[in-house]
N, C-alpha and C positions, 0 to 999 in steps of 0.2 A: 751616115757615119760621122762621128764627132772627131775632129782633129785632136792631136795630142795637146795642143795649146788651148783648146776650148772646153775640155771636159770639166774644168773647175767651174765654169760659168753655169753648167747644167745643175750644179749644186745650189745655186742662188735661190734663196727663199727668204721668208720674213726674218729668220735668225742666222742666216749664213750670208756673209758679205763677200763678194768675189771681185774679180778684175773690173776696174772702172767704177766701182761703187764708192760713194762718199756717204757716210752716215754719222749721225751724232748719237752717242750713247751717254747718258748721264752728264750731258753738257760737254763732252769731249768729242771732237770731230776726227774721225778715222777715214783714211783714204787708202784704197788698194790699187796701186799703179801696175798695169800690165807690164810684163817683161819687155823692154825695148820701146815702150811708149814714149813718144816725143812731145806729147801734150802736157807737159809738167805744170804749166800755168793753171790747169784745171784743179790742181791740188794745193793751191796757194793757201787756202783757209784751213788746211788739215793740221791738227796738232800731233797726230800720230799717223805715220805713213808706213804701209807695208809694201816692200819692194824686194824682188828676188836678190839683187846685188846690193851690197853696201856701197856708199860713196867711195870713189877712188882716193888713194893716198892716206889711208888710215890703217892702224894695226888690225882692225877687223876685216879689212879687204886684202890683207897680205898673209901668205902662208909660208914665208921664208924662201919660196922659190920664185915669187913674183907677186905683183899686185894685180888682182883680178876684179877690182872694184869698178863701179860705173862712173865714167867721166862726166856724163851729162847730169847725173844727180849731184855730183860734186860741184860742177859749174853752177847749177841752179841754187845751191846753198851759198857758194862763194859770192854770187851776184845779188843775193837777197830775194830771188824769185821764190824760193822755198825757205821756210824757217820753222820747220816742225820742232816740237820738243823732243820727239822720239822718231827714229827710223828703225823698224824691225825688219831684219833681212836674213839672208842665208847665203848660198852659192859657194862660199869658201868653206871647205870641209874641216880644215885645221887652221883656223886663224891664229895669228900671233897673240891676239887678245880677243875676248868675247864682247867687250864693251870699249868703245872709243867715243871721243867728243870732237865735234867740229862746230866752231862758233857756239851757239846756244843749243845745239842739237846733240842728243845722246844717241849713239848708233849701237844696236845689239845684233850680233851674229853668233848664235849658240854653237855653230859647227856641227860636226858629226863624230861618230866613234868608229874605230876600225873593228870593234868587237861586235857591233850590230849594224845592220844595213838600213838604219833609220836615223833621221836627224836627232840631235839632242834637244829635248824640250825641257824647258824649265819655266817656272812661274815668274813673271815680271810684275812687280807692283809699280804702276806708273803714278808718279806724283807730278801733277801738272799745276 
């Protein structure tokens, strides 16, 4: 039986990159950090990070009822441990804004819609 937090890793293949994977595509290094992972230093070389929560203290981590961002990701950016160009996240269903900036990192959280039970997906063109 696969646990609810491990099912995504079963998808891992040549073209599907899941938790704890770091890969370079067309010269851009992507890292998928598992939810709650404390080994952030492993992703130091990543230009694009995928993580469930956006960093704490940004409009993308706030939904007007509170800030639900990740304090450890925020601390890693503030300290210089991580300095990706982009963080692609989710978690906050109705963020104050869908894009925020912290230092040199742009953070995206598309949110969701009350009309459908799925996240809002949109195309991002990453310029690195």
